[in-house]
C-alpha positions in Angstrom: 60.5 -97.1 108.6 62.3 -97.5 105.3 62.1 -101.1 104.4 62.7 -101.1 100.6 66.2 -99.6 100.6 67.8 -103.0 101.2 66.3 -106.5 101.2 66.1 -108.4 104.5 68.8 -110.8 103.2 71.1 -107.9 102.4 70.6 -106.4 105.9 71.3 -109.7 107.5 74.5 -110.2 105.4 75.7 -106.7 106.3 75.0 -107.3 110.0 76.9 -110.6 109.8 79.9 -108.9 108.3 79.7 -106.2 111.0 79.6 -108.8 113.7 82.6 -110.7 112.2 84.7 -107.6 111.9 83.9 -106.4 115.4 84.6 -109.9 116.7 88.1 -109.7 115.2 88.8 -106.5 117.1 87.2 -107.5 120.5 86.9 -111.3 120.6 86.0 -111.5 124.3 83.0 -109.1 124.3 79.4 -109.5 123.3 78.2 -107.9 120.0 76.2 -105.2 121.8 79.3 -104.3 123.9 81.5 -104.2 120.8 79.0 -101.9 119.1 78.9 -99.5 122.1 82.7 -99.4 122.4 83.2 -98.8 118.6 80.1 -96.4 118.5 78.5 -98.4 115.7 74.7 -98.0 115.3 72.3 -100.8 114.7 72.1 -101.3 110.9 68.4 -100.3 110.6 69.0 -97.2 112.6 71.9 -96.2 110.4 69.9 -96.8 107.2 67.0 -94.8 108.5 69.2 -91.8 109.6 71.1 -91.8 106.3 67.9 -91.8 104.3 66.4 -89.1 106.6 69.4 -86.9 106.0 69.2 -87.4 102.2 65.5 -86.6 102.2 66.1 -83.4 104.2 68.7 -82.3 101.6 66.2 -82.9 98.8 63.4 -80.9 100.6 65.7 -77.9 101.3 67.3 -77.8 97.8 64.8 -76.5 95.3 67.3 -77.2 92.4 67.6 -80.9 93.3 66.3 -83.1 90.5 64.0 -85.0 92.8 62.5 -81.9 94.5 59.6 -81.9 92.0 58.5 -85.4 93.3 57.7 -84.0 96.7 54.1 -82.9 97.2 53.4 -80.4 99.8 50.2 -80.8 101.9 48.2 -77.6 101.3 44.8 -78.9 102.2 43.7 -77.5 105.5 40.7 -79.8 105.8 42.8 -82.9 105.2 42.9 -85.7 107.8 46.6 -85.3 107.5 46.5 -81.6 108.2 49.3 -81.8 110.7 51.7 -83.3 108.0 54.0 -81.2 105.9 54.0 -83.5 102.9 51.3 -85.5 101.1 52.2 -89.0 100.0 52.0 -90.0 96.3 49.1 -92.2 95.3 50.5 -95.7 94.9 48.8 -98.3 92.6 51.0 -101.2 93.8 52.5 -102.3 97.1 56.0 -102.0 95.8 55.4 -98.4 94.7 54.1 -97.6 98.2 57.4 -98.7 99.7 59.7 -96.4 97.7 62.0 -93.9 99.3 59.7 -90.9 99.2 56.6 -92.7 100.4 58.6 -94.0 103.4 59.6 -90.5 104.5 56.4 -88.6 103.7 
């Protein structure tokens, strides 16, 4: 799951705004019911699907500036032989949480 796109505080703030706005529209319903009626996904699901779509665009476009950062897994004897991509080596915890590492 992509955790480093937004901080937890930013996610909570956005979720709070979303709750408030949907409450204005449907004051007598629960938050889950309001989301279902308005077809609004859970914030974490929305962030993940948006990032997945962006990553898929990068992978399929060889002219994309970030395409060179993606490492293909060509090792047949690797323990990750079933994976398509190989993660970058990360020297720090913050580096391990970047966009590419989260999706590879």
